[in-house]
Z-matrix of the N, CA and C atoms (Angstrom, degrees):
N
C 1 1.463
C 2 1.480 1 111.90
N 3 1.287 2 117.41 1 -42.30
C 4 1.449 3 122.66 2 174.83
C 5 1.497 4 112.39 3 -63.13
N 6 1.291 5 113.98 4 -38.23
C 7 1.456 6 120.15 5 -179.91
C 8 1.513 7 110.79 6 -64.68
N 9 1.319 8 119.70 7 -40.08
C 10 1.455 9 124.34 8 179.34
C 11 1.527 10 110.69 9 -66.76
N 12 1.292 11 116.67 10 -38.27
C 13 1.454 12 120.66 11 -179.50
C 14 1.545 13 109.97 12 -67.61
N 15 1.315 14 117.73 13 -38.12
C 16 1.456 15 122.93 14 -178.74
C 17 1.519 16 109.76 15 -67.69
N 18 1.335 17 115.42 16 -40.18
C 19 1.471 18 119.88 17 179.33
C 20 1.542 19 110.51 18 -65.63
N 21 1.319 20 116.73 19 -39.67
C 22 1.472 21 122.62 20 -178.98
C 23 1.512 22 110.26 21 -64.54
N 24 1.379 23 115.52 22 -39.46
C 25 1.486 24 120.86 23 179.69
C 26 1.502 25 109.31 24 -65.13
N 27 1.347 26 117.95 25 -42.24
C 28 1.483 27 120.42 26 179.73
C 29 1.536 28 110.55 27 -62.90
N 30 1.318 29 116.77 28 -39.14
C 31 1.469 30 119.01 29 -179.45
C 32 1.517 31 111.59 30 -66.83
N 33 1.347 32 115.16 31 -36.62
C 34 1.494 33 118.47 32 179.06
C 35 1.502 34 110.79 33 -65.70
N 36 1.363 35 116.11 34 -42.50
C 37 1.486 36 121.49 35 -179.97
C 38 1.530 37 110.56 36 -62.61
N 39 1.326 38 116.89 37 -43.57
C 40 1.470 39 121.35 38 179.45
C 41 1.502 40 111.20 39 -64.12
N 42 1.306 41 118.42 40 -38.07
C 43 1.460 42 121.93 41 179.56
C 44 1.503 43 111.29 42 -65.87
N 45 1.335 44 115.40 43 -41.01
C 46 1.453 45 121.00 44 -179.67
C 47 1.525 46 110.44 45 -64.83
N 48 1.300 47 115.76 46 -42.08
C 49 1.475 48 119.58 47 179.86
C 50 1.505 49 112.48 48 -63.46
N 51 1.285 50 118.98 49 -39.44
C 52 1.483 51 122.20 50 -179.47
C 53 1.500 52 110.92 51 -68.89
N 54 1.315 53 120.32 52 -32.53
C 55 1.485 54 123.47 53 178.43
C 56 1.504 55 111.22 54 -66.00
N 57 1.411 56 115.66 55 -40.16
C 58 1.429 57 118.41 56 178.88
C 59 1.514 58 112.68 57 -63.39
N 60 1.352 59 114.15 58 -38.60
C 61 1.488 60 119.51 59 179.70
C 62 1.485 61 110.99 60 -66.68
N 63 1.325 62 118.03 61 -38.71
C 64 1.468 63 121.89 62 178.44
C 65 1.510 64 111.16 63 -63.58
N 66 1.371 65 117.57 64 -41.47
C 67 1.462 66 121.64 65 -179.33
C 68 1.527 67 110.43 66 -64.48
N 69 1.358 68 115.91 67 -39.70
C 70 1.442 69 119.89 68 -178.38
C 71 1.501 70 112.72 69 -64.62
N 72 1.340 71 114.11 70 -42.67
C 73 1.461 72 119.78 71 178.44
C 74 1.516 73 111.06 72 -65.17
N 75 1.318 74 116.00 73 -41.55
C 76 1.472 75 121.47 74 178.87
C 77 1.501 76 111.08 75 -61.97
N 78 1.343 77 117.03 76 -40.94
C 79 1.458 78 123.40 77 -179.42
C 80 1.516 79 109.66 78 -62.98
N 81 1.339 80 117.41 79 -40.42
C 82 1.440 81 121.82 80 -179.09
C 83 1.530 82 110.75 81 -67.74
N 84 1.297 83 118.20 82 -41.89
C 85 1.451 84 122.34 83 179.22
C 86 1.495 85 113.12 84 -65.54
N 87 1.356 86 118.62 85 -38.15
C 88 1.469 87 122.75 86 -178.22
C 89 1.520 88 111.75 87 -64.11
N 90 1.331 89 118.68 88 -28.69
C 91 1.491 90 119.53 89 -177.17
C 92 1.550 91 109.95 90 -67.93
N 93 1.337 92 118.23 91 -27.95
C 94 1.468 93 119.54 92 179.10
C 95 1.502 94 111.98 93 -76.26
N 96 1.331 95 121.44 94 -21.58
C 97 1.462 96 122.28 95 -174.07
C 98 1.551 97 111.27 96 -87.80
N 99 1.333 98 118.37 97 -9.14
C 100 1.476 99 121.94 98 -179.52
C 101 1.491 100 109.53 99 -76.38
N 102 1.376 101 119.15 100 128.87
C 103 1.460 102 123.62 101 -179.43
C 104 1.507 103 110.88 102 -62.44
N 105 1.348 104 115.84 103 135.80
C 106 1.482 105 120.44 104 -179.47
C 107 1.526 106 110.25 105 -73.19
N 108 1.315 107 117.20 106 137.29
C 109 1.476 108 122.83 107 179.21
C 110 1.518 109 108.29 108 -89.21
N 111 1.323 110 117.84 109 121.31
C 112 1.506 111 119.98 110 -178.84
C 113 1.513 112 110.38 111 -63.58
N 114 1.338 113 112.21 112 139.79
C 115 1.463 114 118.59 113 178.88
C 116 1.545 115 110.13 114 -81.05
N 117 1.294 116 115.55 115 139.99
C 118 1.500 117 121.03 116 177.77
C 119 1.524 118 108.80 117 -78.66
N 120 1.354 119 114.99 118 135.22
C 121 1.449 120 120.51 119 178.98
C 122 1.557 121 108.97 120 -76.54
N 123 1.280 122 112.40 121 136.82
C 124 1.456 123 117.20 122 179.69
C 125 1.523 124 114.27 123 -73.41
N 126 1.403 125 118.02 124 -30.90
C 127 1.475 126 121.39 125 -178.38
C 128 1.498 127 110.14 126 -104.48
N 129 1.270 128 115.89 127 109.90
C 130 1.478 129 122.16 128 179.83
C 131 1.535 130 111.00 129 -100.20
N 132 1.388 131 119.56 130 128.10
C 133 1.442 132 123.27 131 179.99
C 134 1.536 133 109.21 132 -82.28
N 135 1.342 134 114.25 133 137.08
C 136 1.466 135 121.42 134 176.04
C 137 1.516 136 110.64 135 -140.67
N 138 1.301 137 115.69 136 147.64
C 139 1.470 138 119.86 137 174.53
C 140 1.521 139 109.36 138 -77.85
N 141 1.344 140 115.71 139 148.54
C 142 1.472 141 117.56 140 177.36
C 143 1.507 142 109.51 141 -64.54
N 144 1.281 143 116.57 142 134.04
C 145 1.452 144 120.97 143 -174.53
C 146 1.511 145 112.83 144 -62.96
N 147 1.337 146 116.55 145 131.75
C 148 1.463 147 120.91 146 173.73
C 149 1.494 148 115.90 147 87.44
N 150 1.381 149 117.07 148 6.81
C 151 1.482 150 118.97 149 179.26
C 152 1.513 151 109.12 150 -123.63
N 153 1.325 152 114.58 151 135.24
C 154 1.458 153 120.05 152 174.30
C 155 1.515 154 108.22 153 -123.05
N 156 1.285 155 116.90 154 144.41
C 157 1.457 156 122.30 155 -173.23
C 158 1.515 157 109.34 156 -112.31
N 159 1.369 158 117.88 157 126.85
C 160 1.470 159 121.35 158 175.42
C 161 1.526 160 107.27 159 -129.16
N 162 1.308 161 115.96 160 159.54
C 163 1.448 162 122.53 161 -175.24
C 164 1.521 163 111.84 162 -61.40
N 165 1.335 164 116.84 163 121.19
C 166 1.455 165 120.83 164 174.80
C 167 1.524 166 114.95 165 90.32
N 168 1.320 167 118.90 166 -14.99
C 169 1.459 168 119.78 167 -178.65
C 170 1.514 169 109.64 168 -136.65
N 171 1.311 170 115.79 169 162.01
C 172 1.449 171 122.49 170 171.23
C 173 1.521 172 106.38 171 -119.17
N 174 1.344 173 117.92 172 120.34
C 175 1.446 174 120.55 173 -174.20
C 176 1.511 175 110.92 174 -126.70
N 177 1.287 176 116.96 175 131.41
C 178 1.464 177 121.07 176 171.20
C 179 1.495 178 108.76 177 -97.67
N 180 1.311 179 115.66 178 174.37
C 181 1.477 180 119.39 179 -178.79
C 182 1.535 181 110.20 180 -70.68
N 183 1.320 182 117.24 181 -14.37
C 184 1.478 183 119.89 182 -177.45
C 185 1.499 184 114.43 183 -99.31
N 186 1.353 185 117.52 184 -42.86
C 187 1.437 186 119.13 185 -176.62
C 188 1.504 187 112.05 186 -155.21
N 189 1.342 188 115.94 187 161.32
C 190 1.430 189 121.74 188 -179.99
C 191 1.496 190 110.34 189 -94.50
N 192 1.362 191 117.17 190 140.32
C 193 1.432 192 121.53 191 -175.94
C 194 1.518 193 108.99 192 -101.44
N 195 1.346 194 114.21 193 -171.46
C 196 1.470 195 120.83 194 -175.45
C 197 1.535 196 110.54 195 -63.39
N 198 1.318 197 117.15 196 141.01
C 199 1.439 198 122.72 197 174.56
C 200 1.515 199 110.60 198 -70.88
N 201 1.329 200 115.59 199 136.67
C 202 1.454 201 122.87 200 -179.52
C 203 1.503 202 110.86 201 -115.18
N 204 1.319 203 118.60 202 132.14
C 205 1.449 204 122.62 203 179.95
C 206 1.496 205 111.37 204 -79.33
N 207 1.334 206 118.17 205 171.89
C 208 1.448 207 121.79 206 -179.07
C 209 1.509 208 112.87 207 -64.50
N 210 1.325 209 116.53 208 -22.12
C 211 1.454 210 120.72 209 178.72
C 212 1.516 211 112.43 210 -82.67
N 213 1.347 212 116.17 211 -6.35
C 214 1.434 213 121.11 212 -179.58
C 215 1.527 214 113.07 213 87.86
N 216 1.321 215 118.45 214 3.85
C 217 1.454 216 121.77 215 179.65
C 218 1.520 217 111.92 216 -88.64
N 219 1.327 218 117.09 217 134.04
C 220 1.450 219 120.06 218 178.97
C 221 1.534 220 110.75 219 -70.09
N 222 1.344 221 116.74 220 137.05
C 223 1.443 222 122.63 221 178.53
C 224 1.520 223 107.67 222 -110.10
N 225 1.343 224 117.31 223 118.99
C 226 1.450 225 119.76 224 178.31
C 227 1.523 226 109.07 225 -119.02
N 228 1.322 227 117.94 226 143.03
C 229 1.478 228 121.22 227 179.88
C 230 1.510 229 110.34 228 -71.40
N 231 1.344 230 115.60 229 135.59
C 232 1.445 231 120.98 230 -179.99
C 233 1.515 232 109.10 231 -94.68
N 234 1.372 233 118.73 232 127.69
C 235 1.434 234 120.38 233 178.60
C 236 1.526 235 111.60 234 -67.95
N 237 1.367 236 115.63 235 145.99
C 238 1.450 237 121.45 236 179.37
C 239 1.533 238 108.68 237 -86.17
N 240 1.270 239 115.64 238 113.98
C 241 1.472 240 119.81 239 -179.10
C 242 1.516 241 108.99 240 -134.26
N 243 1.346 242 113.83 241 168.65
C 244 1.458 243 118.14 242 173.69
C 245 1.512 244 110.51 243 -67.28
N 246 1.344 245 117.03 244 150.02
C 247 1.434 246 120.00 245 -179.98
C 248 1.521 247 109.88 246 -67.38
N 249 1.350 248 113.75 247 153.70
C 250 1.440 249 119.73 248 177.73
C 251 1.527 250 113.28 249 -58.05
N 252 1.348 251 115.27 250 -35.31
C 253 1.449 252 120.96 251 179.65
C 254 1.527 253 111.03 252 -63.54
N 255 1.371 254 116.49 253 -41.93
C 256 1.450 255 119.91 254 178.27
C 257 1.547 256 112.60 255 -64.08
N 258 1.339 257 113.63 256 -41.22
C 259 1.464 258 118.11 257 -179.11
C 260 1.528 259 110.60 258 -67.46
N 261 1.335 260 117.33 259 -40.86
C 262 1.441 261 120.98 260 177.57
C 263 1.508 262 111.93 261 -62.45
N 264 1.341 263 116.61 262 -40.80
C 265 1.459 264 120.53 263 179.91
C 266 1.525 265 110.45 264 -64.53
N 267 1.335 266 116.04 265 -44.19
C 268 1.465 267 120.00 266 179.76
C 269 1.520 268 110.27 267 -60.87
N 270 1.336 269 116.69 268 -46.55
C 271 1.461 270 120.84 269 -179.31
C 272 1.537 271 110.58 270 -61.45
N 273 1.324 272 115.97 271 -39.15
C 274 1.455 273 120.90 272 -179.53
C 275 1.525 274 110.77 273 -65.06
N 276 1.347 275 116.49 274 -44.71
C 277 1.476 276 119.48 275 179.54
C 278 1.537 277 112.05 276 -65.64
N 279 1.317 278 116.32 277 -39.58
C 280 1.469 279 120.22 278 177.74
C 281 1.532 280 110.07 279 -61.66
N 282 1.315 281 116.41 280 -44.10
C 283 1.468 282 120.14 281 -179.87
C 284 1.527 283 110.20 282 -66.41
N 285 1.315 284 117.55 283 -42.58
C 286 1.463 285 122.39 284 -176.35
C 287 1.540 286 112.15 285 -62.83
N 288 1.343 287 116.27 286 -40.76
C 289 1.470 288 119.09 287 -175.00
C 290 1.517 289 114.38 288 -97.57
N 291 1.325 290 117.15 289 -1.16
C 292 1.459 291 121.14 290 176.09
C 293 1.537 292 109.16 291 -67.14
N 294 1.359 293 117.34 292 -36.38
C 295 1.462 294 120.18 293 -177.85
C 296 1.535 295 112.54 294 -69.53
N 297 1.335 296 121.10 295 -52.19
C 298 1.453 297 118.86 296 179.42
C 299 1.539 298 114.32 297 -63.25
N 300 1.347 299 115.24 298 -27.82
C 301 1.462 300 117.95 299 178.45
C 302 1.528 301 111.68 300 -89.52
N 303 1.327 302 116.28 301 -13.02
C 304 1.478 303 122.09 302 179.42
C 305 1.528 304 111.51 303 57.86
N 306 1.336 305 115.22 304 46.93
C 307 1.470 306 121.79 305 177.23
C 308 1.528 307 108.48 306 -134.07
N 309 1.356 308 117.55 307 159.12
C 310 1.466 309 118.40 308 174.92
C 311 1.523 310 110.49 309 -62.37
N 312 1.324 311 116.73 310 145.05
C 313 1.463 312 121.61 311 -177.84
C 314 1.524 313 111.68 312 -56.78
N 315 1.328 314 118.00 313 -37.76
C 316 1.470 315 120.98 314 -177.50
C 317 1.536 316 112.97 315 -66.46
N 318 1.331 317 117.04 316 -15.44
C 319 1.459 318 120.24 317 177.13
C 320 1.539 319 113.15 318 -76.11
N 321 1.326 320 115.84 319 -16.20
C 322 1.479 321 119.85 320 -178.60
C 323 1.526 322 109.25 321 -92.88
N 324 1.283 323 115.11 322 90.76
C 325 1.453 324 121.63 323 -175.38
C 326 1.523 325 114.65 324 -101.02
N 327 1.369 326 116.78 325 -11.81
C 328 1.473 327 120.24 326 -179.59
C 329 1.550 328 107.58 327 -88.48
N 330 1.343 329 116.08 328 80.82
C 331 1.427 330 120.34 329 -177.05
C 332 1.529 331 114.27 330 -64.48
N 333 1.326 332 120.79 331 -39.58
C 334 1.477 333 120.95 332 174.77
C 335 1.523 334 112.15 333 -56.21
N 336 1.329 335 118.58 334 -38.78
C 337 1.456 336 121.94 335 179.59
C 338 1.542 337 109.45 336 -67.35
N 339 1.348 338 118.31 337 -41.11
C 340 1.458 339 121.13 338 178.19
C 341 1.528 340 109.51 339 -64.51
N 342 1.325 341 116.67 340 -41.71
C 343 1.485 342 119.86 341 179.70
C 344 1.538 343 110.53 342 -61.16
N 345 1.329 344 116.89 343 -43.24
C 346 1.465 345 119.28 344 179.32
C 347 1.521 346 111.61 345 -64.20
N 348 1.331 347 117.51 346 -43.95
C 349 1.466 348 120.35 347 178.78
C 350 1.523 349 109.85 348 -59.97
N 351 1.346 350 114.70 349 -42.76
C 352 1.452 351 117.77 350 -177.99
C 353 1.552 352 111.98 351 -66.39
N 354 1.332 353 114.88 352 -35.00
C 355 1.469 354 119.57 353 177.73
C 356 1.526 355 112.13 354 -65.26
N 357 1.320 356 116.91 355 -38.59
C 358 1.471 357 122.45 356 -176.17
C 359 1.520 358 113.67 357 -94.73
N 360 1.285 359 118.76 358 -7.77
C 361 1.465 360 122.95 359 -172.26
C 362 1.560 361 110.72 360 -54.24
N 363 1.323 362 113.51 361 127.28
C 364 1.475 363 118.69 362 177.34
C 365 1.516 364 115.71 363 83.95
N 366 1.344 365 117.26 364 -5.25
C 367 1.457 366 119.49 365 178.68
C 368 1.534 367 108.12 366 -57.22
N 369 1.308 368 118.07 367 130.09
C 370 1.461 369 121.34 368 -174.49
C 371 1.522 370 112.07 369 -70.18
N 372 1.296 371 115.08 370 156.36
C 373 1.462 372 123.66 371 179.79
C 374 1.533 373 110.88 372 -86.77
N 375 1.353 374 115.56 373 137.39
C 376 1.453 375 120.82 374 167.08
C 377 1.504 376 109.09 375 -153.67
N 378 1.329 377 118.31 376 138.85
C 379 1.465 378 122.89 377 -178.09
C 380 1.507 379 109.42 378 -61.83
N 381 1.345 380 116.19 379 128.82
C 382 1.460 381 121.37 380 177.42
C 383 1.512 382 114.48 381 84.12
N 384 1.374 383 116.30 382 -4.59
C 385 1.472 384 119.82 383 -178.48
C 386 1.516 385 112.89 384 -73.86
N 387 1.329 386 116.65 385 150.34
C 388 1.482 387 120.86 386 179.69
C 389 1.528 388 112.06 387 -148.75
N 390 1.305 389 116.86 388 24.76
C 391 1.488 390 119.79 389 -179.00
C 392 1.548 391 108.12 390 -130.49
N 393 1.364 392 113.73 391 175.61
C 394 1.461 393 117.60 392 -179.98
C 395 1.528 394 112.57 393 -73.03
N 396 1.327 395 117.56 394 -5.51
C 397 1.483 396 120.51 395 173.00
C 398 1.522 397 109.50 396 -75.15
N 399 1.330 398 116.18 397 -45.08
C 400 1.477 399 121.92 398 174.01
C 401 1.503 400 108.54 399 -165.17
N 402 1.356 401 115.49 400 153.34
C 403 1.451 402 120.07 401 -176.01
C 404 1.525 403 108.62 402 -153.25
N 405 1.318 404 116.14 403 153.87
C 406 1.467 405 118.74 404 174.99
C 407 1.550 406 109.96 405 -104.92
N 408 1.326 407 115.19 406 177.28
C 409 1.474 408 119.20 407 -169.44
C 410 1.532 409 112.85 408 -62.22
N 411 1.351 410 116.66 409 -47.71
C 412 1.481 411 119.25 410 -177.22
C 413 1.536 412 111.41 411 -73.06
N 414 1.350 413 117.03 412 -28.60
C 415 1.466 414 120.59 413 174.37
C 416 1.526 415 109.81 414 -64.75
N 417 1.305 416 117.45 415 -38.24
C 418 1.483 417 122.69 416 -178.71
C 419 1.534 418 109.36 417 -69.75
N 420 1.335 419 118.10 418 -44.87
C 421 1.451 420 120.51 419 179.28
C 422 1.533 421 110.59 420 -62.67
N 423 1.326 422 116.70 421 -33.82
C 424 1.478 423 120.64 422 176.81
C 425 1.530 424 109.09 423 -61.78
N 426 1.321 425 117.30 424 -46.30
C 427 1.477 426 122.37 425 -179.01
C 428 1.524 427 110.58 426 -61.67
N 429 1.335 428 117.45 427 -48.08
C 430 1.472 429 121.20 428 -177.80
C 431 1.516 430 111.78 429 -61.39
N 432 1.343 431 116.07 430 -49.05
C 433 1.436 432 119.08 431 -177.18
C 434 1.533 433 112.64 432 -68.89
N 435 1.307 434 117.37 433 -30.67
C 436 1.471 435 121.08 434 178.39
C 437 1.524 436 111.27 435 -73.61
N 438 1.346 437 115.79 436 -49.41
C 439 1.492 438 120.52 437 -171.69
C 440 1.521 439 113.97 438 -83.03
N 441 1.323 440 117.54 439 -24.49
C 442 1.486 441 118.47 440 -178.19
C 443 1.506 442 111.72 441 -107.63
N 444 1.348 443 117.86 442 -43.18
C 445 1.471 444 121.20 443 -174.37
C 446 1.521 445 112.72 444 -104.91
N 447 1.306 446 119.10 445 -2.20
C 448 1.454 447 123.69 446 176.85
C 449 1.533 448 113.26 447 58.39
N 450 1.335 449 114.41 448 41.89
C 451 1.480 450 122.62 449 177.90
C 452 1.502 451 109.79 450 -119.56
N 453 1.329 452 116.94 451 140.18
C 454 1.453 453 121.99 452 178.47
C 455 1.554 454 110.06 453 -99.96
N 456 1.316 455 116.26 454 131.10
C 457 1.463 456 120.95 455 -178.55
C 458 1.523 457 109.99 456 -120.45
N 459 1.349 458 116.58 457 154.15
C 460 1.483 459 119.50 458 171.26
C 461 1.514 460 109.65 459 -70.21
N 462 1.308 461 117.92 460 175.55
C 463 1.479 462 122.58 461 -167.39
C 464 1.514 463 114.32 462 -81.08
N 465 1.289 464 121.22 463 -40.29
C 466 1.472 465 119.83 464 -172.15
C 467 1.509 466 111.83 465 -97.21
N 468 1.335 467 116.56 466 161.46
C 469 1.464 468 123.21 467 177.10
C 470 1.507 469 111.91 468 -60.90
N 471 1.322 470 117.81 469 -42.42
C 472 1.461 471 121.29 470 -179.60
C 473 1.526 472 110.50 471 -65.23
N 474 1.350 473 117.33 472 -42.56
C 475 1.462 474 120.57 473 179.11
C 476 1.529 475 111.43 474 -64.99
N 477 1.295 476 117.19 475 -36.01
C 478 1.465 477 121.25 476 177.08
C 479 1.541 478 110.51 477 -67.89
N 480 1.313 479 115.74 478 -40.24
C 481 1.450 480 121.06 479 178.42
C 482 1.545 481 110.21 480 -61.27
N 483 1.349 482 116.36 481 -45.12
C 484 1.452 483 121.47 482 -178.84
C 485 1.513 484 112.96 483 -63.38
N 486 1.331 485 117.69 484 -26.53
C 487 1.454 486 122.75 485 -176.20
C 488 1.533 487 110.90 486 -81.56
N 489 1.349 488 117.67 487 -22.66
C 490 1.447 489 120.29 488 -167.34
C 491 1.523 490 114.68 489 -89.27
N 492 1.325 491 114.16 490 153.54
C 493 1.474 492 122.14 491 169.14
C 494 1.523 493 107.32 492 -81.02
N 495 1.317 494 117.87 493 132.43
C 496 1.440 495 122.01 494 -176.58
C 497 1.527 496 112.23 495 -67.79
N 498 1.350 497 115.08 496 136.21
C 499 1.475 498 121.06 497 -179.50
C 500 1.522 499 108.74 498 -128.53
N 501 1.354 500 117.28 499 129.93
C 502 1.453 501 120.26 500 176.23
C 503 1.530 502 110.73 501 -70.50
N 504 1.300 503 117.09 502 156.42
C 505 1.446 504 121.36 503 -175.55
C 506 1.535 505 111.78 504 -57.41
N 507 1.325 506 117.45 505 -41.95
C 508 1.467 507 120.25 506 -177.62
C 509 1.520 508 112.57 507 -69.91
N 510 1.323 509 118.75 508 -13.88
C 511 1.461 510 122.33 509 179.90
C 512 1.535 511 113.02 510 -102.04
N 513 1.305 512 117.81 511 3.34
C 514 1.458 513 121.66 512 -179.32
C 515 1.531 514 110.34 513 -63.00
N 516 1.307 515 115.50 514 141.10
C 517 1.457 516 120.70 515 174.10
C 518 1.518 517 109.11 516 -138.59
N 519 1.339 518 116.72 517 162.96
C 520 1.449 519 122.42 518 -177.09
C 521 1.542 520 112.55 519 -50.11
N 522 1.342 521 114.43 520 127.58
C 523 1.458 522 120.23 521 -179.53
C 524 1.502 523 114.91 522 100.66
N 525 1.337 524 117.65 523 -12.34
C 526 1.473 525 120.16 524 174.06
C 527 1.530 526 109.81 525 -72.94
N 528 1.293 527 117.33 526 157.46
C 529 1.468 528 122.30 527 178.12
C 530 1.532 529 108.35 528 -97.41
N 531 1.333 530 114.53 529 146.50
C 532 1.473 531 119.66 530 175.22
C 533 1.554 532 108.14 531 -121.65
N 534 1.334 533 115.49 532 134.77
C 535 1.472 534 122.37 533 -171.39
C 536 1.505 535 112.47 534 -116.48
N 537 1.337 536 116.50 535 147.15
C 538 1.451 537 122.98 536 -177.55
C 539 1.543 538 110.91 537 -138.06
N 540 1.313 539 113.63 538 154.34
C 541 1.451 540 121.31 539 170.17
C 542 1.531 541 107.49 540 -111.89
N 543 1.318 542 115.77 541 102.18
C 544 1.460 543 121.56 542 -176.63
C 545 1.516 544 113.31 543 -104.09
N 546 1.375 545 116.83 544 -8.57
C 547 1.450 546 120.41 545 -171.99
C 548 1.507 547 112.04 546 -120.76
N 549 1.322 548 118.11 547 -8.48
C 550 1.480 549 121.63 548 -175.38
C 551 1.510 550 112.59 549 83.74
N 552 1.317 551 118.38 550 6.19
C 553 1.460 552 120.33 551 -178.03
C 554 1.552 553 109.80 552 -123.82
N 555 1.304 554 116.95 553 63.82
C 556 1.478 555 119.33 554 178.43
C 557 1.524 556 112.18 555 76.55
N 558 1.308 557 117.71 556 -153.51
C 559 1.447 558 122.92 557 -178.41
C 560 1.543 559 108.42 558 -79.49
N 561 1.301 560 116.99 559 118.55
C 562 1.468 561 121.54 560 -176.74
C 563 1.535 562 114.90 561 -123.52
N 564 1.358 563 115.38 562 -4.16
C 565 1.453 564 117.39 563 179.82
C 566 1.555 565 108.96 564 -147.72
N 567 1.325 566 116.81 565 149.49
C 568 1.457 567 122.00 566 -177.74
C 569 1.526 568 109.75 567 -148.21
N 570 1.330 569 115.88 568 147.64
C 571 1.457 570 122.17 569 173.82
C 572 1.510 571 111.86 570 -145.10
N 573 1.315 572 116.84 571 179.26
C 574 1.487 573 121.58 572 -178.73
C 575 1.517 574 108.39 573 -111.22
N 576 1.324 575 116.27 574 126.15
C 577 1.470 576 121.91 575 -179.08
C 578 1.513 577 108.58 576 -72.68
N 579 1.383 578 114.31 577 141.64
C 580 1.473 579 121.16 578 179.79
C 581 1.532 580 110.35 579 -112.55
N 582 1.305 581 115.89 580 -93.21
C 583 1.453 582 121.61 581 177.85
C 584 1.530 583 108.41 582 -149.43
N 585 1.347 584 114.92 583 161.84
C 586 1.477 585 122.07 584 171.12
C 587 1.520 586 112.18 585 52.62
N 588 1.328 587 116.44 586 44.61
C 589 1.471 588 122.98 587 176.19
C 590 1.512 589 113.95 588 69.05
N 591 1.329 590 118.59 589 16.71
C 592 1.449 591 123.88 590 -177.96
C 593 1.550 592 109.85 591 -107.17
N 594 1.318 593 116.21 592 147.19
C 595 1.449 594 122.19 593 175.62
C 596 1.526 595 110.59 594 -137.67
N 597 1.329 596 115.85 595 152.68
C 598 1.468 597 121.97 596 177.03
C 599 1.514 598 108.99 597 -105.36
N 600 1.327 599 117.68 598 139.24
C 601 1.452 600 119.37 599 -175.74
C 602 1.537 601 108.21 600 -162.10
N 603 1.337 602 114.09 601 169.58
C 604 1.465 603 120.86 602 174.47
C 605 1.500 604 107.97 603 -95.93
N 606 1.324 605 114.18 604 101.53
C 607 1.481 606 120.41 605 -176.53
C 608 1.545 607 109.45 606 -85.82
N 609 1.331 608 114.26 607 145.72
C 610 1.498 609 118.02 608 -179.11
C 611 1.539 610 110.51 609 -67.82
N 612 1.302 611 118.25 610 -27.12
C 613 1.458 612 120.31 611 -176.66
C 614 1.539 613 114.54 612 -96.45
N 615 1.328 614 117.69 613 -31.08
C 616 1.461 615 120.73 614 -174.45
C 617 1.559 616 111.98 615 -117.58
N 618 1.288 617 118.92 616 -3.67
C 619 1.451 618 118.96 617 -173.81
C 620 1.527 619 109.47 618 75.27
N 621 1.348 620 115.65 619 -154.79
C 622 1.471 621 118.80 620 -178.72
C 623 1.532 622 108.73 621 -70.50
N 624 1.345 623 114.70 622 123.65
C 625 1.472 624 120.85 623 -174.72
C 626 1.540 625 109.47 624 -155.77
N 627 1.324 626 116.87 625 175.46
C 628 1.460 627 123.47 626 176.01
C 629 1.526 628 109.00 627 -110.77
N 630 1.300 629 116.87 628 134.15
C 631 1.478 630 121.82 629 -175.53
C 632 1.545 631 110.61 630 -134.72
N 633 1.327 632 115.00 631 154.76
C 634 1.487 633 119.03 632 178.06
C 635 1.534 634 108.50 633 -91.79
N 636 1.328 635 114.63 634 134.63
C 637 1.485 636 121.44 635 178.76
C 638 1.538 637 111.34 636 -61.83
N 639 1.304 638 115.40 637 -27.14
C 640 1.475 639 119.17 638 -177.39
C 641 1.518 640 113.66 639 -86.04
N 642 1.350 641 117.79 640 4.29
C 643 1.426 642 120.97 641 -176.80
C 644 1.570 643 112.27 642 -62.49
N 645 1.320 644 116.36 643 156.76
C 646 1.480 645 121.75 644 -174.19
C 647 1.537 646 111.06 645 -58.60
N 648 1.312 647 117.04 646 -37.78
C 649 1.475 648 120.16 647 -178.37
C 650 1.503 649 111.01 648 -79.37
N 651 1.328 650 119.10 649 -45.14
C 652 1.454 651 121.81 650 -170.17
C 653 1.539 652 115.12 651 -82.64
N 654 1.323 653 116.80 652 -32.87
C 655 1.455 654 118.76 653 -175.14
C 656 1.543 655 113.42 654 -57.62
N 657 1.342 656 121.19 655 -48.15
C 658 1.465 657 119.17 656 179.96
C 659 1.530 658 114.49 657 -70.16
N 660 1.293 659 117.65 658 -15.69
C 661 1.462 660 121.74 659 -177.50
C 662 1.548 661 112.26 660 -96.78
N 663 1.328 662 116.04 661 -4.16
C 664 1.483 663 121.01 662 -177.37
C 665 1.538 664 109.12 663 -69.66
N 666 1.338 665 115.84 664 131.43
C 667 1.454 666 119.94 665 179.51
C 668 1.552 667 113.13 666 -116.87
N 669 1.292 668 116.63 667 5.37
C 670 1.482 669 118.53 668 175.47
C 671 1.518 670 113.68 669 124.73
N 672 1.348 671 112.32 670 169.31
C 673 1.446 672 118.92 671 178.26
C 674 1.501 673 111.58 672 -103.65
N 675 1.319 674 115.61 673 164.54
C 676 1.467 675 119.95 674 178.18
C 677 1.492 676 113.46 675 -144.78
N 678 1.317 677 117.02 676 146.93
C 679 1.451 678 123.05 677 178.76
C 680 1.537 679 107.08 678 -133.76
N 681 1.322 680 114.82 679 134.26
C 682 1.464 681 118.40 680 -175.53
C 683 1.496 682 111.07 681 -60.84
N 684 1.351 683 116.36 682 131.27
C 685 1.454 684 121.10 683 -179.91
C 686 1.536 685 110.77 684 -66.92
N 687 1.339 686 117.58 685 143.50
C 688 1.455 687 121.36 686 177.53
C 689 1.543 688 110.77 687 -70.21
């Protein structure tokens, strides 16, 4: 009887030990079946607030910036201006003719007129001439009025005088004609008024030059100014 009880106790102990082993194994296997929880990244990427990026430009929410080429070089619009050479030439002509006209250089704004005077300056006088080899007074006024003021004049000083509206000396302005009697036979000389009582003309002694209307020779021979009638 005692022997049977001892054997039963051993069987119970063995059964209990095997159950614990089974639970342990089961617990180990269950840990592998649980879904893994993804780890959160510590560094999160974000765009800078208020800026959007498009191909070729950088734009903020407020305004558009300079366009950038594919090479990374900034492209800026170039203003259209006169060339430096043209500006320098204009300044040089203004400075050159300010002295004979006795006016500030900035007052000389008719650059085409200055260019023409400079082109013809010193050309010698000859009756009937109309080229840069030699020219007479009415031939020169024809060239000036045609090339600068786009006006057509007849050939002789008297014919030009007859065509013009009479202008008093105090009312003369740039581009008016000034007439003289140098021979005692009506209108025999003509020039183009500039500024400050000065006129440009083809003089018999100096060729194309600038002279003062109040000069000792010209003042008593002056017969008036003229402006082409509309």
